[in-house]
C-alpha positions as CSV (number, residue, x, y, z in Angstrom):
1,M,-59.3,-18.3,94.6
2,M,-58.6,-19.8,97.8
3,M,-57.6,-16.7,99.5
4,L,-60.6,-15.2,98.2
5,T,-62.7,-18.2,99.7
6,I,-61.5,-17.2,103.1
7,L,-62.1,-13.8,103.0
8,L,-65.6,-14.5,102.0
9,G,-66.0,-16.4,105.0
10,L,-64.6,-14.1,107.2
11,M,-66.6,-11.2,105.5
12,T,-69.6,-13.9,106.1
13,C,-68.8,-14.2,110.2
14,W,-68.3,-9.9,110.6
15,Q,-72.1,-9.9,108.6
16,S,-73.5,-11.9,111.7
17,Y,-72.1,-10.4,113.8
18,A,-72.8,-7.5,112.5
19,Q,-76.1,-8.3,112.1
20,A,-78.0,-10.1,114.7
21,T,-81.4,-10.4,115.4
22,V,-81.9,-10.8,119.2
23,D,-79.2,-9.6,121.6
24,L,-78.3,-10.6,125.5
25,V,-81.7,-11.0,127.5
26,Y,-81.1,-9.7,131.3
27,D,-84.5,-11.2,131.9
28,Y,-84.4,-14.1,133.7
29,E,-87.8,-15.0,134.6
30,N,-88.8,-14.3,131.1
31,Y,-85.9,-16.5,129.6
32,N,-86.3,-19.4,132.3
33,N,-90.3,-19.5,131.4
34,G,-90.0,-19.7,127.6
35,T,-90.6,-16.6,126.6
36,Y,-88.4,-16.6,124.0
37,G,-88.5,-20.0,123.4
38,A,-87.4,-23.6,124.8
39,L,-84.0,-23.3,123.1
40,P,-83.3,-19.0,122.3
41,N,-81.1,-18.8,119.3
42,R,-80.2,-16.0,117.5
43,T,-80.6,-16.4,114.3
44,Y,-78.8,-13.9,111.5
45,I,-80.0,-11.8,108.4
46,S,-76.8,-12.2,106.6
47,S,-76.3,-16.0,107.3
48,I,-78.3,-19.6,108.3
49,L,-76.3,-19.7,111.3
50,E,-78.1,-19.8,114.5
51,S,-76.4,-19.0,118.4
52,P,-77.8,-19.0,121.6
53,I,-79.4,-16.6,123.4
54,W,-77.5,-15.8,126.3
55,Q,-79.4,-15.4,129.2
56,V,-77.0,-12.8,132.2
57,N,-77.7,-12.3,135.3
58,T,-75.2,-9.4,135.8
59,W,-73.2,-8.4,132.6
60,K,-69.4,-6.9,134.1
61,P,-67.9,-5.9,131.0
62,E,-64.4,-4.4,132.9
63,M,-64.3,-7.9,134.6
64,I,-63.0,-9.5,131.7
65,D,-59.1,-10.0,131.4
66,H,-58.4,-7.5,128.9
67,N,-56.1,-10.5,127.5
68,A,-59.2,-12.4,126.8
69,R,-61.1,-12.2,123.4
70,H,-63.0,-14.8,122.6
71,V,-65.0,-17.6,124.3
72,I,-65.0,-20.9,122.8
73,M,-67.4,-23.5,123.2
74,S,-68.3,-26.8,121.3
75,F,-72.3,-27.8,121.7
76,A,-76.0,-28.3,120.2
77,E,-78.9,-28.7,122.1
78,A,-82.0,-31.2,120.5
79,G,-82.1,-30.8,116.9
80,E,-79.4,-28.4,116.5
81,M,-76.0,-29.2,114.5
82,S,-72.7,-29.5,116.4
83,G,-69.8,-27.6,115.8
84,P,-67.3,-25.5,117.4
85,K,-67.9,-21.7,118.1
86,I,-66.3,-18.7,118.4
87,F,-68.0,-16.0,120.6
88,S,-66.4,-12.3,121.4
89,A,-65.3,-12.0,125.2
90,K,-67.1,-8.4,124.8
91,D,-70.6,-9.1,124.2
92,L,-70.9,-12.9,123.9
93,S,-71.5,-12.6,120.2
94,L,-71.3,-14.7,118.0
95,V,-67.4,-14.8,115.7
96,Y,-66.9,-18.0,114.4
97,S,-69.1,-21.2,113.9
98,F,-68.6,-24.4,111.4
99,P,-71.6,-26.7,112.2
100,T,-71.5,-30.1,111.3
101,D,-73.9,-33.2,111.4
102,E,-71.2,-35.3,113.4
103,D,-71.1,-34.4,117.6
104,T,-68.7,-32.8,118.7
105,S,-66.5,-31.7,122.0
106,N,-63.7,-30.4,123.4
107,A,-63.5,-27.3,120.9
108,M,-59.9,-25.1,122.6
109,I,-56.5,-23.5,121.5
110,Q,-53.9,-25.5,121.2
111,Q,-50.7,-24.3,120.1
112,Y,-48.3,-26.9,117.8
113,N,-45.1,-26.0,116.3
114,G,-45.4,-22.6,117.7
115,E,-48.8,-21.8,116.1
116,D,-52.6,-21.4,117.2
117,Y,-54.9,-23.9,116.2
118,L,-58.3,-24.7,116.9
119,T,-58.7,-27.9,118.1
120,Y,-62.0,-30.3,118.3
121,W,-63.1,-33.5,118.4
122,A,-65.9,-34.8,116.0
123,G,-67.4,-38.0,115.6
124,T,-70.5,-40.2,116.8
125,G,-71.2,-41.2,120.1
126,S,-69.0,-39.6,123.3
127,A,-65.3,-38.7,123.3
128,A,-66.2,-38.6,126.6
129,T,-67.2,-41.9,128.2
130,G,-64.6,-43.5,125.6
131,D,-66.5,-44.8,123.4
132,G,-67.0,-42.7,120.8
133,Q,-65.4,-42.9,117.4
134,G,-64.2,-39.7,115.3
135,S,-61.2,-37.5,114.7
136,C,-59.6,-35.0,116.1
137,Y,-59.2,-31.5,113.9
138,F,-56.9,-28.8,113.8
139,L,-57.8,-25.6,112.1
140,N,-55.2,-22.9,111.2
141,N,-55.7,-19.1,111.4
142,K,-57.0,-19.9,107.9
143,Y,-59.7,-22.4,109.2
């Protein structure tokens, strides 16, 4: 049953990845003038997730390290759910997201006992300033 849940989750991520409604935006002026909205977000046909519409001044995929496959972040704009997000380094499309009501920060890949883990902090307040209360999460390759 657990494997089916994981498989369905991965299929949802793949479908979201394949069916995004908006691609990268190269139009700097209209992006910054609000043509795409105050908080430009990409929505998905197969999921309720949202991810940022990236405004890119210059895109040179050939300049990306061939070993780099993902960009990992944890952020939220006002009114959005926070949580770790993984984007493809190839085209900045959303690969994985785990929305949460808690504030999150410091998402990264770390090794423990020879295995890679997606790690992040989640809680209330700010871990960066030392006045937050929360937990550190370690997600293995099954998330």
